Rosetta silent file (secondary structure, phi, psi, omega in degrees, C-alpha in Angstrom):
SEQUENCE: XXXXXXXXXXXXXXXXXXXXXXXXXXXXXXXXXXXXXXXXXXXXXXXXXXXXXXXXXXXXXXXXXXXXXXXXXXXXXXXXXXXXXXXXXXXXXXXXXXXXXXXXXXXXXXXXXXXXXXXXXXXXXXXX
SCORE:     score description
SCORE:     0.000 S_00000001
   1 L     0.000  -35.011  178.175    2.795    9.244    1.562 S_00000001
   2 H   -63.508  -43.879 -177.515    1.201    9.018   -1.901 S_00000001
   3 H   -68.572  -35.154  175.988    0.244    5.397   -1.349 S_00000001
   4 H   -61.458  -49.240 -179.258   -1.236    6.158    2.073 S_00000001
   5 H   -61.788  -40.856  178.231   -3.434    8.892    0.640 S_00000001
   6 H   -63.723  -42.766  179.369   -4.481    6.638   -2.243 S_00000001
   7 H   -64.244  -41.872  178.281   -5.331    3.797    0.176 S_00000001
   8 H   -66.345  -36.232  176.942   -7.392    6.114    2.381 S_00000001
   9 H   -64.683  -40.175  176.736   -9.184    7.439   -0.691 S_00000001
  10 H   -63.558  -42.042  178.049  -10.001    3.840   -1.700 S_00000001
  11 H   -59.812  -45.509  179.229  -11.295    3.160    1.818 S_00000001
  12 H   -62.165  -46.869 -175.943  -13.516    6.239    1.625 S_00000001
  13 H   -67.678  -25.420 -179.179  -14.792    5.349   -1.859 S_00000001
  14 L  -100.188    4.384 -176.730  -15.691    1.787   -0.907 S_00000001
  15 L   -83.340   -1.775 -179.112  -17.298    2.614    2.431 S_00000001
  16 L    55.659   39.655  176.599  -20.719    3.268    0.841 S_00000001
  17 L    88.256   -2.400 -179.660  -20.948    6.631    2.575 S_00000001
  18 L   -72.923  -24.444  179.576  -19.887    5.406    6.021 S_00000001
  19 L  -126.384  137.317  177.674  -16.667    7.432    5.793 S_00000001
  20 L  -112.339  151.418  177.637  -16.291   10.901    4.332 S_00000001
  21 H   -60.959  -30.714 -179.337  -13.181   12.522    2.933 S_00000001
  22 H   -72.672  -10.050  175.773  -13.818   15.443    5.279 S_00000001
  23 H   -94.243   -3.593 -177.682  -13.319   13.098    8.250 S_00000001
  24 L  -118.307  -50.889 -171.795   -9.850   12.084    6.995 S_00000001
  25 E  -100.364  145.784  175.694   -8.245   14.880    4.954 S_00000001
  26 L   -68.333  -35.193  179.615   -7.643   18.516    5.869 S_00000001
  27 L  -125.857   74.926 -169.080   -8.446   19.530    2.281 S_00000001
  28 H   -59.841  -38.757 -175.819  -10.792   16.744    1.146 S_00000001
  29 H   -69.718  -37.368 -179.256  -11.834   18.070   -2.254 S_00000001
  30 H   -73.374  -33.853  178.592   -8.305   18.669   -3.506 S_00000001
  31 H   -68.072  -48.139 -178.989   -7.059   15.255   -2.304 S_00000001
  32 H   -59.357  -39.831 -177.707   -9.961   13.349   -3.867 S_00000001
  33 H   -67.955  -24.633  179.037   -9.506   15.146   -7.177 S_00000001
  34 H   -66.132  -27.295 -176.093   -5.848   14.077   -7.360 S_00000001
  35 L  -103.022   36.464 -179.116   -6.905   10.424   -7.628 S_00000001
  36 L   -89.073    6.247  179.914   -9.344   10.865  -10.507 S_00000001
  37 L    72.003    3.862  174.438   -7.075    8.869  -12.867 S_00000001
  38 L  -101.130  -16.261 -179.599   -6.521   11.983  -14.985 S_00000001
  39 L   -90.663  140.695  176.475   -3.600   13.269  -12.905 S_00000001
  40 L   -75.951  166.978  177.204   -0.087   11.947  -13.466 S_00000001
  41 H   -56.878  -43.545  179.601    1.999   10.586  -10.616 S_00000001
  42 H   -63.402  -36.056  175.839    4.005   13.825  -10.630 S_00000001
  43 H   -63.087  -42.097 -179.767    0.776   15.844  -10.400 S_00000001
  44 H   -63.802  -46.236  178.684   -0.275   13.797   -7.384 S_00000001
  45 H   -57.510  -46.031 -178.307    3.117   14.291   -5.714 S_00000001
  46 H   -66.814  -31.426 -177.003    2.937   18.026   -6.322 S_00000001
  47 H   -82.499  -21.037  178.790   -0.631   18.225   -5.024 S_00000001
  48 L   -83.111  150.839  175.299   -0.051   16.362   -1.774 S_00000001
  49 L   -72.845  160.874 -175.263    1.362   18.076    1.258 S_00000001
  50 L   -72.395  -22.593 -176.676    4.853   17.069    2.322 S_00000001
  51 L  -131.096  158.193  176.542    3.863   15.466    5.617 S_00000001
  52 H   -61.205  -37.760  179.603    1.060   13.338    6.992 S_00000001
  53 H   -63.187  -26.682  178.406    0.367   16.075    9.547 S_00000001
  54 H   -86.536  -18.024 -176.158   -0.279   18.550    6.738 S_00000001
  55 H   -96.904  -41.412 -171.976   -2.541   16.158    4.811 S_00000001
  56 E  -104.198  153.550  174.116   -4.689   14.431    7.438 S_00000001
  57 L   -65.734  139.612 -177.386   -6.897   15.722   10.208 S_00000001
  58 H   -57.199  -40.926 -179.613   -5.073   15.414   13.559 S_00000001
  59 H   -63.783  -43.194  178.232   -7.865   13.357   15.149 S_00000001
  60 H   -62.737  -49.706 -177.593   -7.951   10.882   12.286 S_00000001
  61 H   -60.384  -43.787  179.025   -4.168   10.529   12.197 S_00000001
  62 H   -60.235  -49.992 -178.809   -3.991   10.078   15.975 S_00000001
  63 H   -64.147  -43.284 -178.991   -6.709    7.410   16.006 S_00000001
  64 H   -62.919  -43.654 -176.891   -5.311    5.568   12.984 S_00000001
  65 H   -69.927  -27.716 -173.665   -1.768    5.457   14.372 S_00000001
  66 H  -103.905  -12.398 -175.663   -2.779    4.235   17.815 S_00000001
  67 L  -113.889  106.654 -179.195   -5.675    1.856   17.151 S_00000001
  68 L   -66.394  -16.086  177.865   -4.729   -1.428   15.451 S_00000001
  69 L  -107.614   21.912  175.233   -8.442   -2.060   14.913 S_00000001
  70 L   -58.020  140.170 -178.455   -9.175    1.331   13.364 S_00000001
  71 H   -52.499  -34.908  177.759  -11.702    0.814   10.528 S_00000001
  72 H   -67.993  -38.225  177.754   -9.154    2.004    7.953 S_00000001
  73 H   -66.525  -40.696  177.706   -6.616   -0.535    9.214 S_00000001
  74 H   -60.381  -44.657  177.821   -9.230   -3.294    9.069 S_00000001
  75 H   -60.191  -47.018 -177.505  -10.001   -2.288    5.469 S_00000001
  76 H   -64.925  -39.316  177.252   -6.319   -2.241    4.496 S_00000001
  77 H   -64.625  -42.955 -179.609   -5.674   -5.660    6.035 S_00000001
  78 H   -67.372  -26.994 -178.304   -8.707   -7.133    4.262 S_00000001
  79 H   -88.554   -6.437 -175.579   -7.583   -5.578    0.970 S_00000001
  80 L   -73.748  107.778 -178.050   -4.031   -6.865    1.216 S_00000001
  81 L   -81.560   -0.729 -178.425   -3.625   -9.310   -1.639 S_00000001
  82 L   -93.728  -20.577 -177.457   -0.146  -10.305   -0.478 S_00000001
  83 L   -75.061  120.521  178.768   -1.088  -11.992    2.794 S_00000001
  84 L    77.310    6.046 -177.625   -1.319  -15.726    2.249 S_00000001
  85 L   -78.404  136.245  175.096   -0.797  -15.400   -1.504 S_00000001
  86 L  -132.865  129.024  177.642    1.004  -18.239   -3.284 S_00000001
  87 L   -70.289  150.392 -179.664    1.782  -18.240   -6.997 S_00000001
  88 L  -100.537    1.548  177.080    0.544  -21.192   -9.011 S_00000001
  89 L  -134.396  152.129  179.744    3.396  -21.069  -11.511 S_00000001
  90 L   -59.756  146.471  178.857    7.150  -20.982  -10.991 S_00000001
  91 L  -119.061  139.423  173.319    8.747  -17.572  -10.576 S_00000001
  92 E  -107.259  119.288  177.320   12.272  -16.631  -11.551 S_00000001
  93 E   -84.753  128.560  174.762   13.756  -13.956   -9.314 S_00000001
  94 E  -111.440  124.519 -177.277   16.152  -11.605  -11.098 S_00000001
  95 L  -153.695  153.989  176.540   18.324   -9.622   -8.754 S_00000001
  96 L  -121.507  135.727 -177.888   21.665   -7.904   -8.453 S_00000001
  97 L   -62.170  -21.879 -179.598   23.586   -7.778   -5.223 S_00000001
  98 L   -89.351    3.909 -179.468   24.294   -4.086   -5.854 S_00000001
  99 L   -58.076  128.875 -179.380   20.569   -3.209   -6.061 S_00000001
 100 L   -94.461   -9.785 -178.601   19.922   -0.121   -3.913 S_00000001
 101 L   -91.838  -44.271 -178.421   16.120   -0.470   -3.855 S_00000001
 102 L  -124.337  123.610 -177.885   15.644   -4.066   -2.689 S_00000001
 103 L   -68.288  151.118  177.947   18.250   -5.737   -0.538 S_00000001
 104 H   -60.168  -40.447  178.806   19.722   -9.035   -1.659 S_00000001
 105 H   -62.508  -35.522  179.052   18.698  -10.585    1.673 S_00000001
 106 H   -65.601  -39.301  179.748   15.066   -9.528    1.096 S_00000001
 107 H   -67.770  -43.557  179.390   14.957  -11.298   -2.242 S_00000001
 108 H   -67.172  -33.505  176.040   16.420  -14.502   -0.859 S_00000001
 109 H   -66.514  -40.615  177.573   13.946  -14.343    2.061 S_00000001
 110 H   -63.742  -41.553  178.474   11.055  -13.922   -0.406 S_00000001
 111 H   -61.993  -44.562 -179.891   12.315  -16.872   -2.413 S_00000001
 112 H   -63.327  -40.641  179.349   12.546  -19.032    0.722 S_00000001
 113 H   -65.109  -42.456  179.930    9.018  -18.046    1.795 S_00000001
 114 H   -68.890  -30.788  178.192    7.570  -18.861   -1.624 S_00000001
 115 H   -63.691  -23.849 -179.263    9.388  -22.209   -1.686 S_00000001
 116 L   -98.936    4.637 -179.818    7.338  -23.253    1.353 S_00000001
 117 L   -66.111  125.151  178.399    3.992  -22.086   -0.063 S_00000001
 118 L   -69.744  133.383  176.945    1.484  -24.963   -0.072 S_00000001
 119 L    74.864   11.325 -177.560    0.145  -25.793   -3.521 S_00000001
 120 L   -83.296  173.131 -179.425    2.440  -23.350   -5.251 S_00000001
 121 L   -89.003    9.489 -175.848    4.216  -23.867   -8.536 S_00000001
 122 L   -66.904 -178.645    9.291    7.687  -23.754   -6.915 S_00000001
 123 L   -74.681  158.807 -173.798   10.494  -24.335   -6.296 S_00000001
 124 L  -100.860  137.236 -179.714   11.528  -20.906   -7.448 S_00000001
 125 E   -91.525  156.900 -178.341   14.720  -20.197   -9.292 S_00000001
 126 E  -129.212  129.949  178.384   16.980  -17.309   -8.612 S_00000001
 127 E  -121.937  135.792  177.204   19.169  -15.522  -11.161 S_00000001
 128 L  -100.160    0.000    0.000   21.838  -12.981  -10.389 S_00000001
């Protein structure tokens, strides 16, 4: 939820006035102030509401969730630096099979995808 709010704030800030915080957030001034780079992560967590329904205007949330071409979705897709990205130097993956955050299968899938990247610095090594 923190990352969603941050992404929407970035969309608002880069829209050159085409989008206002008051068209996205229920409490626009308090949300915008959380991302002023002076608040800690814990401050941001404490300042955000617990659910998307408590943070966003119902109309915005409804439109965003149902429209794959919603302007915010278009912005987020265009801003995604991971789509089509290939490293130019070899990467060593360090992973433990007991990792509870990232599954072992996800790491091996990422390694396989990077190994097929055109023009990349691979093949990529994997260390357990």
